matplotlib code that plots the C-alpha trace (Angstrom):
import matplotlib.pyplot as plt

x = [-11.3, -13.6, -15.1, -17.6, -18.5, -14.9, -13.0, -15.8, -15.2, -11.5, -12.5, -14.7, -11.4, -9.1, -11.8, -11.9, -8.1, -8.5, -11.8, -9.8, -9.4, -12.5, -11.4, -9.3, -12.0, -13.9, -16.8, -17.4, -20.7, -23.0, -22.7, -25.3, -23.8, -26.1, -25.1, -23.2, -26.1, -26.2, -22.3, -22.4, -25.3, -23.4, -20.4, -22.6, -21.3, -23.0, -21.1, -20.8, -22.7, -25.5, -25.5, -26.2, -22.9, -21.3, -18.5, -15.7, -12.6, -13.1, -15.3, -17.1, -13.8, -12.9, -16.2, -16.2, -12.6, -13.5, -16.4, -13.9, -11.4, -14.3, -15.2, -12.0, -11.5, -15.0, -13.4, -10.1, -10.7, -14.4, -14.3, -15.7, -17.9, -15.0, -12.7, -15.0, -15.7, -19.2, -20.3, -24.2, -26.4, -29.5]
y = [41.8, 40.5, 42.9, 42.1, 39.9, 39.4, 39.0, 36.4, 34.5, 34.2, 33.2, 30.2, 28.9, 29.4, 27.8, 24.9, 24.5, 24.9, 25.5, 27.1, 30.4, 31.6, 31.5, 34.7, 36.6, 39.5, 40.1, 44.0, 44.1, 42.5, 43.8, 44.5, 42.2, 39.1, 36.0, 37.9, 37.3, 33.4, 33.2, 34.6, 32.1, 29.4, 30.2, 30.9, 34.3, 37.9, 40.6, 43.9, 46.1, 45.9, 49.1, 47.9, 49.1, 47.3, 50.1, 47.2, 49.0, 48.1, 50.9, 48.3, 47.3, 51.1, 51.5, 48.6, 49.2, 52.1, 50.1, 47.0, 49.7, 51.3, 47.8, 47.0, 50.2, 49.9, 46.4, 47.3, 50.8, 50.8, 51.0, 48.1, 49.0, 48.0, 50.3, 52.9, 52.9, 51.9, 49.7, 49.6, 48.6, 51.3]
z = [-189.8, -192.4, -194.5, -197.2, -199.9, -201.6, -198.2, -197.3, -200.2, -199.3, -196.1, -197.4, -198.9, -195.7, -193.7, -196.1, -195.5, -191.7, -189.9, -187.0, -189.1, -187.8, -184.5, -185.5, -187.4, -186.7, -189.1, -189.9, -191.8, -194.0, -197.5, -200.0, -202.6, -203.3, -201.5, -198.7, -195.9, -197.1, -196.8, -193.3, -192.6, -193.7, -191.6, -188.6, -187.8, -187.1, -188.4, -185.8, -188.7, -191.4, -193.1, -196.7, -198.0, -201.1, -201.9, -201.9, -200.3, -196.8, -195.6, -193.3, -191.4, -191.4, -189.4, -187.1, -186.0, -183.7, -182.3, -181.4, -179.9, -177.7, -176.5, -175.5, -173.7, -171.9, -170.8, -169.8, -168.2, -166.9, -162.9, -161.0, -158.0, -155.6, -157.5, -157.7, -154.0, -154.2, -151.3, -151.3, -154.0, -154.5]

ax = plt.figure().add_subplot(projection="3d")
ax.plot(x, y, z, "-o")
ax.set_aspect("equal")
plt.show()
């Protein structure tokens, strides 16, 4: 979970070492810190949230985690038409 400007700065270094690091990243939010949007654009990524926070203690990640958990639960637990016994489209 990449959260904000400081974590993004560290990620730029990690990416310089190995570009594959981005394959393992989820971007939590766009920070209100100057330059963070440019950093995200440079990396070619879009974060889950854009709340303008710049608190620096991981609040973007704290807010994004339940969103990710909900998305996973929907994918894993949602019934298909077949499993729900729906045979005709209306």
